[in-house]
Each structure stands twice: as C-alpha cells, then as structure tokens.
N, C-alpha and C positions, 0 to 999 in steps of 0.2 A: 893503707891511712887514710883515702878517702871512704871506705866504710863508712870505718867509725866516725870521720865526721856529719857522716851523711845520716846515721843513728842519731848520734849531741845532735844537729836541724832537729831532724825529729821531731822532738824529745822536748826540743825549745818551741815550738809549735805545735804542739801536743797540749802542756800546761800555761805559750797562749790561748788557745786555746778555750780549754778549763776556768782560765784565770776570766777572761773578757765572759764564760759563760753569768760567770759568775759574779758579775760587778753586772751584769741586764746588758752587756754591748751589744747580744746580740737579740735586743728584745723586739727589735724593728724587724728581722728577717724574718722571726716566728711568725711577729703578726700575720705581713703575707705572706708568706704557706698556709700560715691555718683561713689564711681571709682568704683565697683562691680555694682552696679545699671540702673549705664547709657553703662554697658554691655565695657566695653576698655577690647578690647584679651591680651595686653601685661600684667604679675604682675604689678600690682601700687611701686612706689616707698616703699622704707625702708624708716621706722621714719627718719630714719639721714637724709637718701638724703632725705627729705622731706621738714624738720626745716633744710637743706642746702641750698634751693630749694626756697625755702621761705626769707627769712634769704639773699641770692642774691638776692633777685628781689626786694623786702622792700628797699636796699641798693643803686642800680638799680635808684629806685626808691620812692625819698620818699615823696610827696607826699601829701599822704594820714595818714600819720605819726602827731601824735602834738609834741613829741620831740626828 
C-alpha cells in the first residue's frame, strides 16, 4: 500500500514541477544556472531584482503575453 502512495506522491510532485515550469516559477533558478554556465564575472541578480527586471521588461514590451 505504501508503494502506491509513494507513486501517487511522485506523480503529484512531477505535475507540480511541470506546472511551475509552464507558469515560469522556475525562471530565477534557470537564470542563475545560465549566469553561472555563461561565465559572467559579476554576481547574478538577487531573486527580487530578477523578478523586478522581468516584470519591468514585460510591461514595457507586452507583445509576447497572452493577457
């Protein structure tokens, strides 16, 4: 019975990760990973700075948004 619950729990976590990706919740972690791999010398933006910059860019250039 516990194997079934573990499988269900794993399934829900997978769905949550997928939806987080679709909604952009993982954008900051992707940014930090890209920043590290690209070899930038300056430190990455803080999470707060990242979301502010992203929101400002979307507000000034709304063409790619559905709503």
